[in-house]
TORLO-262239 format. One record per residue: residue in three letters; x negated, y negated, z of N, C-alpha, C, CB in turn. Coordinates in steps of 0.1 Angstrom, whole numbers, padded with zeros to 4 digits, always signed. Atoms other than C-alpha are relative to their C-alpha. Glycine has a CB too. Example, Ala and Ser with C-alpha at 12.3 -4.5 7.8 and 13.67 -1.06 7.14 Angstrom:
<atoms>
ALA-0009+0012+0000-0123+0045+0078-0009-0012+0000+0010+0000+0012/SER+0009+0011+0000-0137+0011+0071+0008-0011+0008-0004-0005-0014/
</atoms>
This chain:
<atoms>
MET-0012+0006-0006+0110+0086+0060+0009-0007-0010-0004-0010+0011/GLU-0009+0007+0009+0141+0076+0040+0005-0013+0006+0012+0010-0003/ILE-0005+0012-0004+0154+0041+0042+0011-0005-0009-0012-0011+0000/ASN-0012+0005+0008+0187+0025+0031-0004-0014-0003+0013+0001+0009/TYR+0004+0013+0004+0175-0005+0012+0011-0010-0001-0007+0000-0013/ASN-0011+0010+0000+0210-0020+0010+0003-0006+0013+0012+0007-0006/LYS-0001+0006-0013+0208-0026+0047-0008-0013+0000-0005+0009+0011/ILE+0008+0012+0001+0182-0052+0037+0007-0009-0010-0014+0003-0005/LEU-0005+0008+0011+0197-0064+0004+0014-0004+0001-0002+0007-0013/GLN-0014+0003-0002+0234-0063+0014+0007-0004-0012+0001-0011+0011/ILE-0007+0002+0013+0246-0061-0022+0015+0004+0001-0007+0007-0011/PRO-0014-0004+0000+0284-0061-0026+0003+0013-0005+0008-0011-0007/GLU-0003-0013+0004+0300-0028-0030+0003+0002-0015+0013+0005+0008/ALA-0003-0001+0014+0312-0035-0065-0012+0001-0009+0008-0013-0004/ALA+0012-0001+0008+0276-0037-0077-0008+0012+0003-0008-0013+0002/LEU+0008-0012-0004+0263-0006-0060+0002+0012-0009+0003+0004+0015/LEU-0001-0012+0008+0255+0025-0080-0005+0012+0007-0008-0003-0013/HIS+0007-0011-0006+0231+0047-0061+0000+0012-0008+0007+0002+0014/LYS+0000-0011+0010+0226+0069-0091-0015+0004-0002+0006-0003-0013/LYS+0013-0005+0003+0196+0091-0097-0004-0004-0014-0001+0015+0001/LEU+0005+0003+0013+0175+0078-0126-0010+0010-0004-0007-0015+0000/PRO+0009-0011+0003+0160+0109-0141-0012-0003-0009+0009+0011-0008/LYS+0012+0002+0008+0126+0111-0156+0003+0002-0015-0012+0010+0004/ALA-0004-0002+0014+0142+0124-0188+0006-0012-0007+0011+0011+0000/PHE-0005+0012+0006+0158+0090-0193-0011-0007-0007+0006-0009+0011/PHE+0012+0007+0006+0123+0075-0200-0005+0008-0012-0011-0002+0010/LEU+0006-0009+0011+0112+0105-0221+0009+0000-0012-0001+0014+0005/LYS-0010+0000+0011+0144+0104-0242+0001-0013-0008+0013+0004+0005/HIS-0004+0013+0006+0148+0067-0248-0013-0009-0004+0008-0008+0009/PHE+0012+0008+0003+0112+0054-0250-0012+0008-0005-0004-0008+0013/LYS+0011-0006+0005+0080+0062-0267-0012-0002+0010-0004-0005-0014/LEU+0011+0001-0011+0057+0068-0237-0013+0006-0006+0004+0008+0012/SER+0013-0005+0004+0020+0073-0242-0002+0013+0008-0011-0010+0003/ALA+0004-0012-0006+0004+0106-0232-0003-0002+0015-0011+0007-0006/ALA+0004+0003-0014-0010+0090-0200+0013-0004+0008-0010-0012+0000/GLU-0012+0004-0007+0024+0075-0191+0009+0012+0003+0008-0010-0009/LYS-0007-0013-0002+0041+0109-0196-0006+0008+0012+0001+0009-0012/ARG+0007-0007-0010+0015+0125-0174+0003-0006+0014-0015+0001-0003/PHE-0002+0007-0013+0019+0099-0147+0015+0002+0005-0003-0015-0001/LEU-0014-0002-0003+0057+0101-0148+0003+0013+0006+0009-0002-0012/ASN-0003-0013-0004+0057+0138-0144-0008+0004+0013-0003+0010-0011/GLN+0008-0005-0011+0029+0142-0119+0000-0009+0012-0014+0001-0005/GLU+0001+0009-0011+0030+0111-0097+0013-0006+0006-0009-0011-0004/ILE-0013+0006-0004+0066+0100-0095+0009+0011+0006+0007-0007-0011/GLU-0009-0010-0006+0088+0119-0070+0014-0001-0005-0001-0002+0016/GLY-0014+0002+0004+0121+0104-0080+0003-0015-0001+0010+0007+0009/MET-0004+0014+0002+0139+0071-0090+0015-0001+0003-0004-0005-0014/LEU-0014+0002-0002+0172+0057-0079+0004-0014-0006+0003+0000+0015/TRP-0006+0012+0005+0193+0031-0097+0010-0005+0011+0007+0001-0014/LEU-0008+0004-0011+0206+0013-0066+0011-0009-0002-0010-0006+0010/ALA-0011+0009+0003+0226-0015-0080-0002-0007-0013+0001-0010+0011/SER+0001+0007+0012+0234-0035-0111+0008-0013+0002+0006+0008-0012/LEU-0007+0013-0002+0242-0072-0106+0003-0006-0014-0010-0010+0007/ARG-0006+0005+0012+0264-0084-0135+0011-0010+0002+0005+0012-0009/PRO-0011+0010-0002+0288-0112-0141+0013+0006+0004+0001-0008-0012/GLN-0013-0007-0002+0317-0087-0141+0002+0005+0014+0001+0011-0010/ASN-0002-0006-0013+0310-0073-0107-0004-0009+0012-0008+0013+0001/ILE+0003+0009-0012+0296-0102-0086+0004-0014-0003-0015+0001+0003/ASN-0005+0014+0003+0311-0132-0104-0011-0010+0000+0011-0004+0009/ILE+0011+0009+0002+0277-0148-0111-0003-0001-0015-0013+0004+0008/PRO+0002+0000+0015+0273-0161-0147-0014+0003-0004+0003-0014-0005/ALA+0013-0003+0007+0245-0149-0170-0007-0013-0004+0002+0009-0012/LYS+0008+0012+0005+0218-0173-0182-0010+0006-0010-0008-0007+0012/VAL+0009-0004+0011+0201-0168-0216-0005-0012-0007+0008+0009-0010/SER+0006+0011+0008+0177-0191-0233-0008+0006-0012-0010-0008+0009/GLU+0007-0006+0011+0154-0187-0263-0011+0009+0005-0007-0012-0008/THR+0012-0008-0004+0126-0171-0242+0004+0010+0011-0010-0009+0005/LYS-0003-0009-0011+0144-0155-0212+0015+0004+0000-0003-0007+0013/SER-0013-0005-0001+0175-0134-0206+0003+0005+0014+0003+0011-0011/PHE-0005-0004-0013+0193-0130-0173+0015+0004-0001-0002-0011+0011/GLU-0014-0005+0002+0224-0110-0184+0003+0010+0011+0001+0006-0014/GLU-0002-0009-0011+0219-0084-0157-0013+0001+0008+0004+0015-0005/VAL+0012-0002-0009+0196-0078-0127+0002+0014+0006-0001-0011+0011/GLN-0001-0013-0005+0189-0042-0119-0009+0002+0013-0005+0010-0011/ILE+0007-0004-0013+0178-0029-0084-0003+0014-0001+0008-0004+0013/ILE+0005-0013+0002+0157+0002-0087-0010+0004+0010-0005+0003-0014/SER+0010-0004-0009+0137+0022-0062-0007+0012-0006+0006+0004+0014/CYS+0008-0010+0006+0109+0046-0071-0009+0006+0012-0009-0005-0011/SER+0008-0007-0010+0093+0072-0047-0012+0007-0006+0009+0010+0007/LEU+0012-0005+0005+0057+0082-0052-0004+0013+0008-0011-0010+0001/LYS+0005-0012-0007+0041+0116-0044-0012-0003+0008-0003+0011-0010/SER+0012+0004-0007+0009+0099-0033+0002-0014+0006-0013+0001-0009/SER-0001+0013-0007+0001+0066-0016+0003-0012-0009-0012-0002+0008/LEU-0002+0013+0008+0012+0031-0027-0013-0005-0005+0006-0010+0009/GLN+0013+0006+0004-0025+0021-0028-0005+0007-0013-0010+0002+0011/ASP+0005-0008+0011-0032+0048-0054+0008-0003-0013+0000+0015+0003/ASN-0008-0001+0012-0003+0045-0078+0011-0010-0001+0006+0013-0001/ALA-0011+0009+0000+0021+0016-0070+0000-0008-0013+0000-0009+0012/GLN+0001+0008+0011+0008-0006-0098+0003+0007-0013-0014-0006-0001/LYS-0003-0007+0012+0010+0021-0124+0015+0003-0002-0007+0014+0000/ALA-0014-0002+0000+0046+0028-0114+0007-0012-0004+0005+0005+0013/ILE-0006+0013+0003+0055-0009-0116-0001-0002-0015-0008-0011+0008/GLU+0002+0003+0014+0040-0012-0151+0008+0009-0009-0015+0001-0003/LEU-0008-0010+0008+0058+0019-0164+0014-0004+0000-0002+0014+0006/ILE-0014+0002-0001+0092+0010-0151+0004-0014-0006+0005+0001+0014/GLN-0003+0014+0004+0091-0028-0157-0002-0001-0015-0009-0010+0007/LYS+0003+0001+0014+0076-0023-0192+0012+0005-0009-0012+0008-0003/TYR-0010-0006+0009+0104-0001-0206+0015-0005+0003-0001+0015+0001/LEU-0013+0005-0002+0135-0015-0189+0002-0014-0004+0004+0002+0015/PRO-0001+0014+0006+0147-0046-0209+0007-0010+0009+0007+0001-0013/TYR-0007+0009-0009+0165-0061-0179-0010-0006+0010+0011+0007+0007/GLN+0007+0005-0012+0153-0082-0150+0002+0010+0011+0005-0014+0005/VAL+0000-0011-0010+0144-0057-0123-0006-0004+0013-0007+0013-0005/LEU+0006+0000-0013+0139-0060-0086-0003+0014+0004+0010-0007+0011/LEU+0005-0014-0001+0118-0029-0081-0006+0003+0014-0011+0003-0010/ILE+0005-0004-0013+0111-0011-0048-0008+0013-0002+0011+0003+0010/ILE+0009-0012+0001+0081+0013-0048-0003+0005+0014-0013-0003-0008/GLU+0003-0005-0013+0077+0036-0018-0008+0012+0000+0014+0002+0007/ASP+0005-0014-0003+0057+0064-0004+0006+0004+0014-0016+0000+0001/LYS-0007-0005-0012+0064+0082+0029+0000-0010+0011-0006+0013+0004/GLN+0002+0009-0011+0052+0054+0052+0003-0014-0003-0014+0001+0005/GLU-0001+0014+0003+0055+0021+0033+0008-0002-0013-0014-0006-0001/PHE-0007+0003+0013+0073+0003+0005-0004-0015-0003+0015+0001+0001/ILE+0002+0014+0005+0068-0029-0016+0011-0004-0009-0014-0001-0007/PHE-0009+0005+0010+0091-0051-0036-0008-0006-0011+0009-0011+0007/ASN+0007+0005+0012+0081-0061-0071+0010-0007-0009-0007+0011-0007/SER-0008+0007+0010+0094-0086-0096-0009-0001-0012+0006-0013+0005/ALA+0008+0002+0012+0083-0092-0132+0006-0012-0008-0002+0012-0009/GLU-0005+0011+0009+0085-0123-0154+0000+0006-0014-0009-0013+0001/LYS-0001-0006+0013+0099-0110-0187+0005-0010-0010+0010+0012+0001/LEU-0004+0009+0011+0101-0129-0219+0006+0008-0012-0012-0008-0005/ILE-0005-0006+0012+0122-0121-0250-0010+0002-0010+0013-0008-0005/ASN+0010-0002+0011+0101-0105-0277+0006-0006-0012-0002+0016-0002/GLN-0006+0008+0011+0106-0129-0306+0001+0009-0013-0009-0012-0003/ARG-0001-0009+0011+0100-0101-0331+0011+0011+0001-0013+0007-0003/GLU-0010-0010-0003+0123-0075-0315+0007-0005+0013-0007+0014+0002/VAL-0007+0006-0011+0149-0093-0294+0005+0009+0011+0011-0008-0006/GLN-0005-0009-0010+0160-0062-0276-0011+0005+0009+0006+0013-0007/LYS+0012-0003-0008+0125-0058-0262-0004-0012+0009-0011+0006-0008/ARG+0005+0010-0009+0108-0077-0234-0015+0000+0001+0006+0001+0014/THR+0015+0001-0002+0072-0089-0230-0002-0004+0015-0006-0010-0010/ILE+0003+0003-0014+0058-0089-0194-0010-0011+0000-0005+0012+0007/GLN+0009+0011-0001+0042-0122-0187-0008+0001+0013+0007-0014+0000/SER+0007-0001-0013+0033-0115-0150+0008+0009+0009-0003-0013+0006/TYR-0006-0008-0011+0040-0092-0121-0002-0007+0013-0006+0015+0000/PHE+0002+0006-0013+0045-0103-0085+0005+0010+0010+0007-0013+0002/SER-0003-0010-0010+0045-0078-0056-0002-0005+0014-0008+0013-0003/SER+0002+0003-0014+0049-0081-0019-0011+0009+0006+0013+0003+0008/PRO+0009-0009-0007+0023-0067+0005+0008+0012+0005-0006-0007+0012/ALA-0007-0012-0005+0031-0032+0018+0007-0003+0013-0010+0011+0001/ILE-0008+0002-0012+0058-0031+0044+0002+0014+0007+0014-0006-0003/ASN-0001-0013-0007+0058-0003+0071+0014+0003+0002-0008-0001+0013/LYS-0014-0004-0002+0090+0017+0073+0005+0000+0014+0002+0013-0007/LEU-0004-0002-0014+0089+0020+0110-0002-0013+0008-0009+0010+0007/TYR+0004+0012-0008+0073-0013+0123+0005-0013-0007-0015+0000+0002/LYS-0004+0013+0005+0088-0047+0118-0004-0011+0009+0016-0001-0002/ASN+0003+0012-0008+0076-0081+0130+0009-0012-0004-0015-0004-0001/GLU-0008+0011+0003+0090-0116+0128+0000-0004-0015-0004-0012+0009/ILE+0001+0003+0014+0077-0122+0093+0008+0009-0009-0015+0000-0004/THR-0008-0010+0008+0092-0090+0080+0015-0002+0002-0004+0014+0004/GLU-0014+0003-0003+0125-0098+0097+0005-0012-0008+0003-0002+0015/ALA-0004+0012+0007+0125-0132+0080+0001+0003-0015-0011-0011+0002/LEU-0001-0004+0014+0118-0116+0046+0014+0007-0002-0011+0009-0004/PHE-0013-0008+0001+0148-0092+0051+0012-0010+0000+0001+0010+0011/LYS-0011+0009-0001+0170-0121+0060+0001-0008-0013-0001-0010+0012/ALA+0001+0008+0012+0159-0141+0029+0005+0008-0012-0014-0005-0003/LEU-0004-0008+0011+0166-0111+0006+0015+0004+0000-0008+0013+0000/ALA-0014-0004-0002+0202-0106+0019+0008-0008-0011+0005-0004+0014/PHE-0008+0006+0011+0228-0113-0009+0006-0013+0004+0010+0010-0004/SER-0007+0013-0005+0245-0140+0012-0010-0012-0001+0005+0002+0014/GLU+0010+0011+0000+0212-0160+0011-0005-0004-0014-0012+0004+0009/LEU+0005+0002+0013+0206-0159-0026+0007-0012-0007+0002+0012-0009/ASP-0006+0011+0008+0212-0189-0050+0008+0007-0011-0011-0009-0006/LYS-0009-0006+0009+0242-0178-0070+0005-0009-0011+0012+0006+0007/THR-0003+0009+0011+0243-0206-0096+0002+0008-0012-0010-0011-0001/ASN-0001-0010+0011+0236-0180-0122-0010+0011+0003-0004-0007-0014/LEU+0008-0012-0003+0217-0147-0125-0015-0004+0000+0003+0011-0010/GLU+0014+0004+0000+0184-0165-0132-0004-0006+0014-0003-0011-0010/THR+0003+0005-0013+0186-0184-0099+0001+0011+0011+0010-0012+0004/THR-0001-0012-0009+0197-0152-0082-0013+0008+0001+0012+0009-0003/TYR+0012-0008+0001+0167-0133-0094-0012-0009+0005-0003+0004-0015/SER+0011+0008-0005+0144-0163-0086+0001-0001+0015+0002-0015-0006/SER-0001+0000-0015+0157-0162-0050-0008+0012+0005+0015+0001+0004/TYR+0007-0012-0005+0143-0127-0047-0015-0003-0002+0003+0012-0009/VAL+0015+0003+0002+0109-0139-0062-0005-0010+0010-0002-0005-0015/GLU+0004+0010-0010+0108-0169-0039-0002+0006+0014+0009-0012+0000/ALA+0001-0007-0013+0114-0147-0009-0013+0008+0001+0013+0009+0003/LEU+0012-0008+0000+0086-0124-0019-0012-0009+0001-0001+0009-0012/THR+0011+0009-0001+0063-0154-0024-0002-0005+0014+0003-0012-0010/ARG+0001+0005-0013+0071-0168+0010-0006+0010+0010+0013-0005+0005/PHE+0005-0011-0009+0064-0134+0026-0014+0002-0003+0008+0013-0004/LYS+0014-0002+0003+0031-0130+0008-0008-0012+0005-0002+0001-0015/ALA+0007+0012-0006+0021-0166+0018-0001+0002+0015+0007-0013-0004/ALA+0000-0001-0015+0030-0158+0054-0011+0010+0005+0014+0005+0004/GLN+0011-0009-0004+0003-0130+0054-0012-0009+0003-0002+0011-0010/HIS+0012+0009-0002-0022-0159+0052+0003-0011+0010-0003-0006-0014/THR-0003+0011-0008-0004-0186+0071+0005+0004+0014+0009-0009-0006/GLY-0006-0004-0012+0013-0166+0098+0014-0005+0002-0008-0004+0012/SER-0013+0006-0002+0046-0183+0092+0008+0002-0013+0000-0014+0004/PHE-0009-0001+0012+0075-0175+0068+0008-0013-0001+0010+0013+0002/THR-0006+0014+0001+0085-0210+0057+0008-0002-0012-0011-0010+0001/LYS-0009+0003+0011+0114-0219+0035-0004-0013-0006+0015+0000+0004/LYS+0004+0012+0007+0103-0244+0009+0008-0003-0013-0015+0001-0004/HIS-0007+0003+0013+0117-0262-0022-0006+0009-0011-0002-0015-0004/HIS+0005-0010+0010+0114-0239-0053-0012-0005-0007+0012+0003-0009/THR+0011+0005+0007+0089-0263-0068-0013+0003+0008+0001-0015-0002/GLN+0011-0003-0008+0065-0258-0039-0002+0015+0001+0002-0005+0014/THR+0001-0014+0000+0072-0221-0038-0007+0005-0013+0014+0007+0001/SER+0007-0003+0013+0061-0219-0075-0015-0003+0001+0006-0008-0012/LYS+0014+0004-0002+0029-0237-0066-0007+0011+0010-0002-0014+0006/ASP+0005-0010-0009+0024-0212-0037-0003+0013-0008+0010+0003+0011/MET+0002-0012+0008+0028-0183-0062-0013-0001-0008+0012+0002-0009/GLU+0013+0002+0008+0000-0198-0084-0012+0002+0009+0001-0013-0007/ALA+0011-0001-0010-0022-0201-0053-0003+0014+0004+0003-0009+0012/LEU+0001-0014-0004-0015-0165-0042-0007+0008-0011+0013+0005+0004/GLN+0005-0008+0011-0023-0152-0077-0015-0004-0001+0007-0004-0013/GLU+0014+0004+0000-0056-0172-0076-0008+0006+0011-0001-0016+0000/ILE+0006-0007-0011-0064-0158-0042-0003+0014-0003+0008-0001+0013/GLU+0002-0014+0004-0059-0123-0055-0012+0001-0010+0012+0006-0006/SER+0011-0001+0010-0082-0130-0085-0013-0002+0006+0002-0011-0011/LEU+0013+0002-0007-0109-0144-0062-0004+0012+0008+0001-0013+0008/GLU+0003-0011-0008-0106-0115-0039-0006+0012-0008+0012+0005+0008/ASN+0005-0010+0009-0111-0091-0068-0015-0003-0004+0009+0001-0013/LYS+0013+0004+0003-0142-0111-0078-0010+0002+0011+0000-0015-0004/ILE+0009-0003-0012-0156-0109-0043-0003+0014+0002+0008-0006+0013/GLU+0002-0014-0001-0151-0072-0043-0010+0005-0010+0013+0008-0002/GLY+0010-0004+0011-0170-0069-0076-0014-0005+0004+0004-0006-0013/LEU+0013+0005-0004-0198-0091-0063-0006+0008+0012+0001-0015+0004/ALA+0005-0008-0011-0201-0071-0031-0005+0013-0004+0012+0002+0011/ASN+0004-0013+0006-0204-0039-0051-0014-0002-0007+0010+0006-0010/LYS+0013+0002+0007-0232-0055-0072-0011-0003+0010+0002-0013-0009/ILE+0010+0002-0010-0250-0067-0041-0005+0013+0006+0006-0009+0011/SER+0004-0013-0006-0250-0032-0026-0009+0008-0009+0012+0008+0003/ARG+0008-0007+0009-0266-0019-0058-0012-0007-0004+0009+0004-0012/GLU+0011+0008+0005-0290-0047-0065-0013+0002+0009+0004-0014+0000/ASN+0013-0001-0007-0327-0042-0055-0008-0012+0001-0008+0012-0006/LYS+0008+0013+0001-0341-0076-0064+0006-0010+0010+0000-0006-0014/ILE-0004+0009-0011-0340-0100-0034+0006-0013-0006-0012-0003+0009/ASN-0005+0013+0006-0336-0131-0056+0014+0001-0006-0009-0005-0011/GLU-0013-0002+0006-0307-0116-0075+0011+0002+0011+0000+0012-0009/LYS-0010-0002-0011-0290-0105-0042+0004-0014+0006-0007+0009+0011/VAL-0003+0013-0006-0293-0141-0029+0010-0007-0010-0013-0008+0001/ASN-0009+0007+0009-0277-0155-0061+0014+0006+0000-0006+0002-0014/LEU-0013-0006-0001-0249-0130-0059+0008-0004+0012-0001+0015-0001/ASN-0006+0004-0013-0243-0138-0023+0005-0014+0000-0009+0003+0011/VAL-0004+0014+0001-0241-0175-0030+0013-0001-0008-0011-0008-0008/ALA-0013+0000+0008-0214-0168-0057+0011+0005+0009-0002+0008-0012/LEU-0011-0006-0009-0195-0146-0032+0005-0010+0010-0006+0012+0007/GLN-0004+0010-0010-0196-0173-0005+0008-0011-0006-0012-0005+0007/LYS-0007+0011+0007-0184-0199-0030+0015+0004-0002-0007-0003-0013/HIS-0013-0005+0002-0154-0177-0038+0008+0000+0014+0000+0014-0006/ARG-0007-0001-0014-0146-0173+0000+0004-0014+0004-0010+0005+0010/LYS-0004+0014-0003-0146-0211+0004+0012-0005-0008-0012-0010-0002/GLU-0011+0004+0009-0123-0215-0026+0013+0007+0006-0002+0005-0014/ILE-0012-0006-0006-0099-0190-0009+0005-0007+0012-0004+0015+0004/GLU-0004+0008-0012-0099-0210+0023+0007-0012-0004-0012-0003+0009/LYS-0007+0012+0005-0089-0241+0004+0014+0003-0005-0008-0006-0012/LEU-0013-0005+0005-0061-0222-0013+0009+0003+0012-0001+0011-0010/LYS-0008-0003-0012-0049-0209+0021+0005-0013+0007-0008+0009+0010/ASN-0004+0013-0006-0048-0245+0034+0011-0006-0008-0012-0009+0001/LYS-0011+0005+0008-0026-0254+0005+0013+0007+0003-0003+0001-0015/LEU-0012-0008-0003-0002-0226+0014+0006-0005+0013-0003+0015+0001/SER-0005+0004-0013+0001-0240+0049+0006-0014+0000-0011+0000+0010/ALA-0005+0013+0001+0009-0275+0037+0015-0001-0002-0007-0007-0012/
</atoms>
């Protein structure tokens, strides 16, 4: 199913591009590894450069510091041949790694899509390059079904709702909306908070993800373990992580 993402983002006409971003662009301009070339050719259906937010077309000033550059914000979508679960993260890492701008990235398969942002720092050795400090992605969103939380996310992502002090605050508005949406999966409520609290929520969400990965690893070990004592020890560690997750969820609700 095709979806018009600008119905959600509502970006001004002057910033819209809707241009195909060919795979050859990455092959021509960047030194991809063999694995990256294979993934690009075999797993990505296509990419669209939806919009480019620049001072010249939306009248929002750039913001550049010693470590970060917000001269442009690109909006790009990427369609996968297989499911989001299988290949979304690989697509995110490929596109965010090589594009030196701040990117709001949309990854989709036939049924679902996610929004992704990345915190990019200026490479001090090569100032034209960027170093990825962290990624932040929304949970998968069904293309057909919307609930109150999803509707709240779409409203928060609308251009009219963004902080337009400068392009850094504009991009941060996208990130904060994704953070509130992700937190809402745990709390049941899409709550607007001060950006300081939203930053704390992001840290809590990242810690929850880390703990969930640890729990999955422990569960796999338990299933393979034959010694009763070791099974008990592993289960104790697993339950400890679950309690830590509950504490973090309570912080999200505060």
